C-alpha positions in Angstrom: 15.7 29.0 39.8 18.7 29.3 37.8 21.2 28.4 40.2 18.7 25.4 41.5 18.6 24.4 37.8 22.1 24.3 37.4 22.9 21.9 40.8 20.2 19.8 39.6 22.0 19.4 35.9 25.3 18.6 37.8 24.2 16.1 39.7 22.6 14.2 37.1 25.7 14.7 34.7 27.8 13.5 37.4 25.8 10.8 38.1 26.5 9.6 34.6 29.3 6.5 34.1 31.9 6.0 32.1 32.4 3.0 33.8 32.1 -0.7 32.0 29.3 -2.8 33.1 30.5 -5.9 32.0 28.2 -8.8 32.9 30.6 -12.3 32.8 29.7 -14.6 29.9 30.2 -15.1 26.0 30.6 -12.3 24.0 30.8 -12.8 19.8 32.4 -10.4 18.1 30.0 -8.9 15.1 32.2 -5.9 13.5 36.1 -4.4 13.7 37.8 -1.8 12.3 41.3 -0.2 11.9 41.3 3.2 13.6 41.5 5.4 10.1 38.5 3.7 8.7 36.8 3.9 12.2 37.4 7.8 12.3 36.4 8.3 8.4 33.3 6.5 8.8 32.3 8.3 12.1 32.4 11.7 10.1 30.5 10.3 7.4 27.9 8.3 9.3 27.8 7.9 13.3 25.7 5.3 12.8 27.6 3.4 10.7 30.4 2.6 13.8 27.7 2.1 16.8 28.3 -1.0 19.0 25.6 -2.8 17.3 26.6 -2.6 13.8 27.3 -5.6 12.5 29.6 -6.5 9.4 30.1 -9.7 7.3 33.6 -11.5 7.1 34.4 -14.6 8.1 37.0 -13.6 11.4 33.6 -12.2 13.5 32.6 -16.0 13.2 35.9 -17.2 15.0 36.5 -14.4 17.2 35.2 -13.8 20.7 35.7 -13.0 24.3 34.5 -14.9 27.4 34.4 -13.5 31.1 34.2 -15.9 33.8 33.2 -15.0 37.3 36.1 -15.8 38.7 37.8 -12.9 36.8 39.5 -15.0 33.8 39.1 -14.7 30.5 39.8 -16.4 27.0 40.2 -14.1 23.8 39.8 -15.4 20.4 40.8 -13.2 17.4 41.3 -15.1 14.0 44.9 -16.6 14.9 45.2 -14.9 18.2 44.3 -16.8 21.3 44.8 -15.8 24.9 44.1 -16.8 28.4 44.3 -15.3 31.7 43.2 -12.8 34.5 41.4 -9.7 33.6 40.6 -6.5 35.9 38.2 -3.5 35.1 39.4 -0.6 35.8 36.8 2.6 35.0 36.0 2.2 31.5 38.9 -0.1 30.6 39.5 -4.2 30.8 43.3 -5.1 31.3 43.7 -8.7 29.8 46.5 -10.3 31.7 47.9 -13.5 29.8 49.6 -16.4 31.1 52.9 -15.7 29.4 52.6 -12.3 31.1 51.5 -9.7 28.6 48.6 -7.2 28.8 46.0 -6.4 26.1 43.8 -3.3 27.3 40.5 -3.1 26.0 39.0 0.7 26.3 34.9 0.7 26.0 33.9 3.5 23.6 30.4 2.5 23.6 28.1 0.3 25.3 24.3 -0.6 25.5 22.3 -3.6 27.1 23.4 -5.5 24.3 26.4 -4.9 22.9 30.0 -3.3 23.6 32.7 -1.7 21.5 36.4 -1.6 22.6 39.2 0.3 21.4 42.5 -1.5 21.6 46.3 -0.9 20.6 48.2 -4.0 19.8 51.5 -3.8 21.4 52.4 -6.4 23.5 49.9 -8.8 21.4 50.1 -9.3 17.9 49.9 -12.1 15.2 49.8 -12.4 11.3 46.5 -11.5 11.1 46.9 -8.3 14.0 50.3 -6.7 13.3 52.4 -5.4 16.2 51.0 -1.5 17.0 47.9 -2.4 15.3 45.2 -0.2 16.5 41.4 -1.3 16.3 37.6 -1.3 17.2 35.8 -3.9 18.1 31.8 -4.9 18.3 30.6 -7.6 20.6 27.4 -8.8 21.6 26.3 -10.8 24.3 26.1 -14.7 23.3 23.2 -16.2 24.8 22.5 -19.1 23.0 22.9 -22.3 25.2 26.1 -24.8 24.8 25.4 -27.6 23.1 28.4 -29.2 23.1 30.4 -30.9 26.1 33.2 -28.3 25.6 31.7 -24.7 25.1 33.3 -22.9 21.7 34.3 -20.6 23.7 37.1 -22.6 25.9 40.7 -22.5 25.8 41.3 -25.9 25.3 39.0 -26.1 22.9 40.6 -23.4 20.4 44.4 -24.5 20.7 
């Protein structure tokens, strides 16, 4: 009986996947953390850094990710705007900008309503995001119907 229980436990554990289950669409940023602050907050209270946590800062209202069915993306993070192709590789999304730079977003937490990514900004950076910055980002899927002729998640509107 012990062996049967152990075998069942192994099957269940291996069936759980760390692969990113990304639904194409628009995602609004709800919070961001520098790596040091994330680690400190996680030690104090794990729930304080969940993917469903929303923070209040003006950068979050203008920061987003948009993933299309044709494997293209638009990413706006305050003064940083990227557009190009993406590919999902296990728990990571590799964003390949039209200029040739790459940014890898590693999924840390995910639920049906939110996703949390970790990224190191070594090739991609801006005035707000310094080179080699290590950040965690929370995003929620934006289900609002667009009322504009051009979506607020489009590259052209944000340039």
